[in-house]
Steps between C-alpha positions, in 0.01 A plus 500: 500500500445207736164490678655295781676630808874518442664165584721503808783287363786744456697378801505129591613577854184707550269242343293219644449221244292184526592177321206261483635145493808375682611223266831496315419802285335702776792441737752610236297810412507586870881486481496745207291746701670455834853551367392858423365527858138491386272390782352178362212290626466154347152348521531123542217300660692170507662489843795278402585712196467822700729360767767406244486828309709726732798264490489479121475877467779558752735255326450663160544849641818395680636351176437837334683687776175640639456297816366799692202521264342181635333711769287669232307182415206376704236237440126515555246218475233686304391829344312600814831526687629792288469873569385583148510876551881478505543281189621659176573187296351151483669220304296186442700174493228237548454182291432537127122471502307782342198461725715531813678807367175669395348439843811634673511820292129560561573475872813718476307769315276536804778482759790699355500878521451700181871577454612135516616328182369146460740279303499135392807283451304265275691360202188346346213743539490859374413769750201592280351156573586505870342843551206446266188680621671682786458874549865599558669307220705810422722430803544130417820387328690186421827477691665187367817376671715210383617213718698539714364852537776621731773392254349573157501881471225532238142585591222575252252779570200413284216737409156422366267740321365628832835545677604851597847570349588715802453199726723290274772767499489523879532122532792497255683766698431312824633173358819672389553620855466137607791414269289344226507562124137571406372489143169653400263277301233721348249224422424192708512246218568134597855451623561875530855574372771272639302176496394560140865531404591196710224284352588602147848359563360194677265417212793477259718317754247226570412468133867430427488226766181355350659492156811321627729785400653545846484343845365686803855521634631657179209745480580615854871530419432697180304762696709516818844508340405665171267792443350472850840579649501828308155595630655597832677781316241590233139410422392393151446857378831645621677185381390574142663841519820326611489235227351700216131533420549409134664172606201414718251595231675279244521206742135542595391492139673163466382341826154637575314291240619180672426605859239319705170685486281249682215626717527198731785395733758252374447127531794460738324742739144370475609138545689582818217716630258212442703213644623674815860577402465852635861574588678515835186465709421170324856365490502508120448750221747542218760399760497242781487637855574367848478695825878530496525621140215747558683651797822522300329657199311757703819602680680534165213700351482734799879550501510593131206739530674678787824513300307647207357766729852590609604539134222745420488671840615833356210497253227433757307773683638566849285368781355748749584603761 
């Protein structure tokens, strides 16, 4: 039985949540919470970013048909501005630096009431490392969203050895009521669940580019219009039941020996990382980018994600209230 007070996350509309960090991810997480009428305080010390956040949140809520929910989001300049006795959930969305996250969680442990769950959206650092040495690690969990958080339904709830399973189950139930699809990751190994699967695919994809077997454009097309298209209807496990497990096993026996098994990133990645071809923000990555083409691509990407959400709407948890 849990030694912690029972978490107060059963009803988003009766919950006060704090999102620490009002950047792109923090703002989109606020949308996820607010659309379920969860009272949400976003901590953002940068005045310009804090000023821009309400408009971004309101626009995304309006696009989701939840314009009225914008009133549930408020900003605050620092942790001192929060009534911590009322907070049941904290979601950390600050920059990916372990020292900053460790310092924040040490501070949160002192501020947040005993029933509050302390969660990190980190994609790089396990919650065991972030909470190392703290006394209430049992209420600390990974809560990993995917960009854009308000459009990608998946969220990972990640436990470490010290995490209380009851806290994880409460957070999973809460996320469902926010319209998300939570998956439980029982061990906080690097990459958790989804990113490990994604990087396994990426390792093979970029190795094929390095070896001159396919161009970046053809790799993208093979995924998007081939097996990736089917992933909207069935993940890799269910897909094998559709296709026949014996067929997959036979194909795997043929292909696996020739798969990339490198423990370092592909040359085409490391060269671009080193010489500044970092993608859209640099004007060049695997593709060439201008301000106009970036705007066009982001609009296309957003439109298709929203269309995908419409296709699977009947399979998503309903959003409270």
